[in-house]
N, C-alpha and C positions, 0 to 999 in steps of 0.2 A: 818537299811537299808530298803529302799522301797521294797515292795513285798516279804519280807523275808519268811513269813509263806506260802504264795502262791507258791513261788519259791521252797521251800523245798518239799511241797506236790507234785507239778508237776514233779520235778526232780526224786523223789523217785518212782513215778508212772511209768514214761516212762523208768526208769532204768530197770524195770522188763521185759520190752519188747525189750529193745535195742539190745541185742545180739542174739535174737532168729533167727534161720535159717528159721523157718516157723511160721507164725502168723495166728491163727484161728480167726473166728468171735467171739468166746468166749473170746479170749485174748483181742480183741478190745473192746468188751462189758464191760469187767472188768476194762480196762484202762479208758474208757470214763466215767464210773460210778465214779471212783476216781477223775477224772478231774472235773466232774460236782460238786461233793462235795467240792473240793478245791476252785472252782470259787464262789460257793455260800457262803462259809465261808469267802471269801475275799470281800464279800458284792457287788458282781457283780449282776446287774439287772437280775431277774429271766428269763425274756423273751430272753435277750441277751444270757444267759447261754444255754437255750433250743435250740436256733438257732445255736449257736456255736457247741454244741455237735452233733447236727444233721448233720452239714456239715463235721465235723471231722469223724464221723462214716461212712458216705456215701463214703468219699474219702479213708478212711483207709481200707475198705473192698472191694475197687474197684480193677480193674485189674492192675493199675499202681503200687499198693503196693503188692498184693498177688503174682503176677508173677515176681516180681523183685528178684534179687539175694540176696539183703539185706533187707527183709521186715521190720525188726525191725527199721532200720535206716530210711526207707521210712515213717514209721508211725510218727516218731519224726519230720521228714521234714514236713509232713502234719500239725502236731500240731503247729509247728513254723510258717508256712505260714498262717494258719488260725488265730493265735494270732496276727500276723503282720497286717493282713487285718482287724481284729477287732478294732485295734487301729488307723486305717487310711490308711494302705497300704504303703504309702510313705510319706516322709517329706513334709509338707506344708509350703512353704516359705512366707515371708511377701510380700504382693502386693505393688507396687509402683505407685503413681499417675502419670498421663501423664505429668502434670506440677507441679513442687514443690510449696508448701510443701505437702508431704504425711501426711495425718491426721489420727492418731490412737486414737480411743476413748476407754478408759479403764473403764469397768463397773464391778459391783459386790457388794456383801454384805459386811457390816463391819466385820472386823476380818479375812478376807480371805487373807490379805496382799497386797491389791490393790495399795496403795500408794508406798510401798517399791518396788513392782514389776514394777511400772511405772518408778521408778528410775533405776532399774536393766535393763529394756528394753532400756532406753536411753543410758546407759553405754554400753550395747551390740552393739547397732547400731553404736556408735562412735568408739568403740574398734575394732569390727570385720568387720565393713563395711565402716569405715572412714566417717561416716555421722556427720551432725551438727544438733543435736536435740534441740528442745525447750520444756521444761516441762510446763504444764499449771495447776495451782491450781484452780479447778472449784468446789471443795467441800466447799461451803461457810457456811455450817451448823456446821462444826467442825473446829474451829480455830486450833486445834491440828494437823489436816490433812494438813492445809496450812503450818504451822510451820515445820512439818515433811518433806514436799516436798522441802521447801526452804533449810532446813538443808542438805538434800540429794543432792540438786543442788550445794550447796557450797562444800560439800565433794567431789563431782565428777567434780567440775568446769564446770557444765552445767547450762545455764541460766534457770530461772523459771519466768513465767509470772503470776502475781497475782494482783488482785484488792481488796484483803481483803475479809471481810465477808458481806459487805453491798451490793455489786454489784450482778446483775442477772447472774447466771451461763451461760445462753445462750449468753449474751453480752460478758462475759469474754472469752468464746470460740471463738466468732466471732472476737474480738479485737486481741486475741492471734495470729490468722492466719495472720492478717495484720502486726503484729509485726514481725512474722516469715519471711514474704515476704520482709519487710524493712531490716531485718538483715541477709537475705540469709540463713535462717535455712531450711534444706531440710526435716525435720520431725517435726511434732507437736504432742506431746503425752498428751492427756487431761485426768487428774485424776478427774473423776466425783464423785458425792456424793454416799455414800453407806447407807444402812439401816441395822438394825438387821434382818429384814425380808422384803420380797417384798411387796410394797404397791403402790396404784394407783398414789399418788402424785410423787413418785420417778420415776415411769415409764413414766408419762406425761412429766416430766422435761427431762429425758434422750431422749425421742422421739423428743422433741423440739430441743435439742442440735444436735441430729443426722440429723434432717431435715434442720437445719440451716447451719451446717458446712459440711454436706455430707462426712463423714469420709471414707477413703479408706478401713480401717479395723476397726471393732468393736470387741474388745477382752473382753471376760468375764474371770475374775480372780476368780478361785474357790479353796477352801482349800481341797486338796485331802484326808486329815485326816478325813473329814466328810463323806467319803464313798458315800453311795447311796443318801444322802441328797444333795451332790454336783451335782449329776446327775439331781435331781428334780429341783434344782435352775437353772441349765443350760437349762433345757427344758422350764422353765417359762420365763427366759430372752430371749431365742431364739424366742419363740412365739411372744414376744412383740417387739423385736428389730432386729430380723433377724441377728444374730451374724455372724461374718466371721471366728471366731476361739476362742479357749479356752486356757487359761494359767493355768496350775496346779501348786499350791504352795505346799511347804512342802513335796515334793515327796521323799526327803531324810530321812524323819522321819519314824516312825513305822506305816506306812500306809498299809492297807490291799490290796490296789490296785484296789478296785472296781470302783472308779471314772475313772481312766485311761482306764480301760477295758470296760466301759459302755458308756461313753460320746459320742464317735463318732457314735456308733450304735443307740443311742437314739435320738440324735439331728442332726445327719448327718453333724456335724461341726467338723473340724479337731482340734486336740491339737497342738498348734503352738509352745509353750514353756513349760518347766518344771523348777520350782524353786527347786534347789538341795542344798540349804544351806542358811545361813543368810547373808553372805558377798555379796557385791554389784556386784560381778562378777559371782555369783552362779545362773545364769540363762542360761539354755541350750536349743538350738533348739530341738524339740521333733522328734526323729527318731523311728517310730514304729518297724522297723526291728531290730534295735539295742536293743530296750527295750525288744522285744520278746526273743532275744538271751540271755539277762541278766536273764530274768525270768526262762529260761530253762537251766541256768548254762553254757551257751556257751561263756560267756564273751562279751566284747564290745571293741575290740581292736581299732576300728576307733576313738571312742570318746577319748580313752586313748592317742592315737597318737595326736589328735587335741589339747588336753589339754597340752601335752608336747610341741608341736610346738608353742603354744601361750605363754607359761610361761618360757620355757627353752631357754636361750641365746645360739644360734648356735655356736658362736665363743668360748664361755666358754666350751661348750660341746666338741668341737674338742680339746681344750687344755687339758681338763680332760682325754680324750681318750689317748692322747699322754703320759700324765703323768702315766696313768695306764700301758701303754706298756713298758715304761722304769723304772717302779717301783718308780717313784718320787712323787706319790700321797700322800699328807699329810693330817693331820687332819684338817688343814685350808680349803683344797679343799673339804674335806668331809662335813665340816660345811656349805660351800657355796652350795654344792649339796643338802643338807637337806633343806636349805632355798628355793630352787627351787621346791623341792617335796612338801613342805608345801603350796606353791602358787597354786598347782594343785588341792588341796582340801583334805578332810579327807582321811586318809590312808585306812580305811576300804572300802571306795567307790572305790579307785583306785585298790585295790586288787580284788574287785568283778568284775572288768572289764577284768581281765586276764582269758582267757579261761581255764576251768578246775580247777581254783584256789580253788573252794569249795571241790575238791576231793584231793588236795595236802596234803600230810602228814604234820601235824603240822599247816596247815593253816585253815583247816575246822572249828576247834573249837577255833582258836586263838582269843584273845581279842585284838583289835587294839586300843590302847589308844594314842591319839595324844599328850598327856602330856609327854609320854615317849620320844618323839622327843625333847620336851622342856628340859627334864632332861639331855639328851645327850648334847644338846647345852650348858647347864649350866656347865657341866663337862669340855667340850672342852674350853669354854671361861675362865675357871679358870686356865688353863695352860698358861705358858709363851710361847712366839712365838717360842723359841728354842725347847721347849717340844713338841709343835704341829708338828714341822718339823722333830724332831728326837725322836719319842715316845719310841724308844729302850733304851733311857737313864734313863727311869723311875725307881726309886728305892722306897723303902718303905716310906721314909720320904716325897718324892715328892708326892706320891699317897695320903698320909695322908693329906698333905696341900691342894691338889686339891679337895679331898672329903669334907674337911671342908669349903673351899671357895665356893663350888657349892651346899652345903647343901645335898649332896648325900652320900652314904656309900663307903668305900674303895672297897667293893665287886663289886659295880656298876662300879667303875673306872676300876677295873681289867677286868670285863666282856667286857666293851667297848673296851679296848686295845686289848684283845684277838680277839674279833669279827672284829675289824678294821684290824688286821694282817691277819686273815683268808680271809676277803673280798679282801684285797690287793693281796694276793696270787692267789685267784680265778679269779679276774679281769685280772691279768697279763696272766693267763692261757687262759682265754676266748679271749682276744684280740690277743694273739699270735697264737692261734689255732682255727681260725674261723671255725664254722661248728660243733665243738665238744661242747657238753653241759657241763657246769660247774657243779660239784657235791657239795652237801652239802651247797648250798647257803643259807645264813641267812641274814635277814634284820638287819643291825647293831644296829638299835634302838629298836629291839624287846627283 
């Protein structure tokens, strides 16, 4: 999970000050010392860390904190606000051209995930904004990049403009815009050439494309796993091309977070999107405040709700709620529900968005393996339709048959049935007594 090490360090540090009725300058000094070390370990730019700590310290020992009724909480509020500001303050949305098409130029080094991100962005624009994008294969030096973009286009059913490897990239970009106008595409996303490192020839070509097509947005795609190197790359590209935004890839991986926390301060360019997985829908608009909340263990309910709204069918959700109320919820319904949860992304990421989840008993050190969901699906799919509707008929021979058919153990079958019954009782209680918290909730696939 992104920021894991940084998040743990920051949360442990602010926890010490959280409940204090009185906060001294020594308390603030000790806390900011720990935060400084945590940020440096996360590979955040040294100057950025220095400025950040200075602002936090000034505000944390100011009157707004020291004279408040809950100074510990106020200090945490200051840290969150400064983290949010460090990453851009507020979400920076994609600009739109006065007359279509809006041209987006994607730039970056090889290996950062530029071509895949180009496809993800087109998918996001179509899915979330009902747009009609055109992808452009302008990396003529790597046939594999052209093939990859064409494969992505077929997979997403989004058109790709390509002239092969012999054409001039500037001409390709220019012709693509004419193609977009003729076919009423409202976005043109150009996948430009990358290099293993920045060189003069690459920058000359990118500047020529930029000057010719006058893009509304120029996005730099950087690999957040590279930490401070990503910031250096961003600074170089920005000096040459005057970027309009940055897209961070692999932010779902074991990244220390240095790039996300340094790029805006160093380049003064906003992070527009973050790649949160390998799937083509795993590109999220970057919300600085939400990311700051996640880093500080406060969850990210808004993103969780948005994911649910985009992936969960509302009519099906209402039907399920009714079934829970009248206790007619079956294993078939549960299987359908798990399918919708899987669409929302890795379970570990979803849990991390729940406020305080890291402090919940049993969740803090739990290992969330998405294969467990697959195992549960295999068990349910090995049952007959009647068994799924009436799990109470299960006897030893049925369980043995199901275990053999699913490749799992009888113990796992028993565990699933017990947890399903517990969940069914709890759901009925929760829907019939709104406002009361259900006790002993377990994820049936854990």
